[in-house]
C-alpha positions as CSV (number, residue, x, y, z in Angstrom):
1,M,28.9,-49.4,-33.1
2,P,31.4,-46.9,-34.4
3,Y,35.1,-47.5,-33.8
4,K,36.7,-45.9,-30.7
5,K,38.8,-42.9,-31.5
6,P,42.3,-43.9,-30.5
7,K,44.8,-41.7,-28.8
8,I,47.9,-42.4,-30.8
9,E,50.7,-42.3,-28.2
10,K,52.8,-45.3,-29.1
11,I,55.0,-46.0,-32.1
12,Y,53.6,-49.5,-32.7
13,Y,50.2,-51.1,-32.0
14,S,49.4,-54.8,-32.1
15,I,46.7,-56.1,-34.3
16,G,44.6,-56.7,-31.2
17,E,44.9,-53.1,-30.1
18,V,44.0,-51.9,-33.6
19,S,41.1,-54.3,-33.7
20,K,39.6,-52.9,-30.5
21,M,40.1,-49.3,-31.7
22,M,38.2,-49.9,-34.9
23,N,35.7,-52.3,-33.4
24,V,36.4,-55.0,-36.0
25,G,37.9,-58.4,-35.7
26,T,41.5,-59.2,-36.3
27,P,40.7,-61.4,-39.3
28,T,39.0,-58.3,-41.0
29,I,42.2,-56.3,-40.5
30,R,44.3,-59.1,-41.9
31,Y,41.9,-59.4,-44.9
32,W,42.1,-55.6,-45.5
33,E,45.9,-55.9,-45.4
34,N,45.8,-58.4,-48.2
35,E,43.3,-56.4,-50.2
36,F,44.7,-52.8,-49.9
37,D,48.2,-52.1,-51.2
38,A,48.4,-49.0,-49.0
39,L,48.2,-51.0,-45.8
40,K,51.5,-52.6,-45.0
41,P,52.2,-53.0,-41.3
42,F,55.7,-53.9,-40.0
43,K,56.1,-57.5,-39.1
44,N,58.6,-58.5,-36.5
45,K,60.7,-61.7,-36.6
46,K,57.8,-63.7,-35.1
47,G,55.5,-62.5,-37.9
48,N,53.4,-60.3,-35.6
49,R,51.9,-57.3,-37.3
50,L,52.8,-53.9,-35.8
51,F,50.9,-50.9,-36.9
52,K,52.1,-47.3,-37.0
53,A,49.9,-44.2,-36.8
54,D,49.8,-44.0,-40.6
55,D,48.6,-47.6,-40.8
56,I,45.8,-46.9,-38.3
57,E,44.7,-43.8,-40.4
58,I,44.5,-46.0,-43.5
59,I,42.5,-48.6,-41.6
60,R,40.2,-45.8,-40.3
61,L,39.7,-44.7,-43.9
62,I,38.9,-48.2,-45.1
63,H,36.5,-48.6,-42.1
64,Y,34.8,-45.4,-43.0
65,L,34.5,-46.3,-46.7
66,V,33.3,-49.9,-46.1
67,K,31.4,-49.8,-42.8
68,T,30.0,-46.2,-42.8
69,R,29.6,-45.4,-46.5
70,G,28.7,-48.9,-47.4
71,L,31.1,-49.3,-50.3
72,T,32.2,-52.7,-51.5
73,L,35.9,-53.5,-51.1
74,K,36.3,-53.0,-54.8
75,G,34.6,-49.6,-54.5
76,A,36.8,-48.6,-51.6
77,K,39.9,-49.7,-53.5
78,L,38.9,-47.5,-56.4
79,K,38.3,-44.6,-54.2
80,L,41.7,-44.9,-52.6
81,K,43.4,-45.5,-55.9
82,E,41.8,-42.8,-58.1
83,N,41.3,-39.9,-55.7
84,R,42.8,-40.7,-52.3
85,N,43.4,-37.1,-51.3
86,E,39.8,-36.1,-52.0
87,T,38.6,-39.2,-50.2
88,M,40.8,-38.4,-47.2
89,D,39.6,-34.8,-47.1
90,N,36.0,-35.9,-47.2
91,Y,36.7,-38.4,-44.4
92,E,38.4,-35.7,-42.3
93,V,35.4,-33.4,-42.7
94,V,32.9,-36.2,-41.7
95,K,35.1,-37.2,-38.7
96,R,35.2,-33.6,-37.5
97,L,31.4,-33.2,-37.9
98,E,30.9,-36.4,-35.9
99,D,33.2,-35.0,-33.2
100,I,31.2,-31.7,-33.1
101,K,27.9,-33.6,-33.0
102,Q,29.2,-35.7,-30.0
103,E,30.2,-32.5,-28.2
104,L,26.8,-30.9,-28.8
105,V,25.1,-34.1,-27.5
106,E,27.2,-34.0,-24.4
107,I,26.3,-30.3,-23.9
108,R,22.6,-31.0,-24.4
109,D,22.7,-33.9,-22.0
110,G,24.5,-31.7,-19.5
111,L,21.9,-29.0,-19.8
112,T,19.1,-31.5,-19.5
113,T,20.6,-32.9,-16.3
114,N,21.0,-29.4,-14.8
115,D,17.4,-28.6,-15.7
116,E,16.1,-31.6,-13.8
117,D,18.0,-30.6,-10.6
């Protein structure tokens, strides 16, 4: 199941909120934090991780590379390190195409429902 597209409205999100957005467990996010230098959430005095919109975008990109494209963590790290801008651009194109596909499916389903009436 793909991650839920979050509406970024707050400044900080807890690891639990991010976990739900991405449809991955909190241990996975903590692991990615240790593995990817680009992912550095703020930690409060209690040590709770607080993620900003930029952090969530990095997690989305890691999720895309690892879960969707099937890269290993090593491969994802290389992609982010060597050509991050190109990887981000490709990700944005894929994300937009998925949004368009979803809109078309909804339109098709709406037309099918109206035809049955």
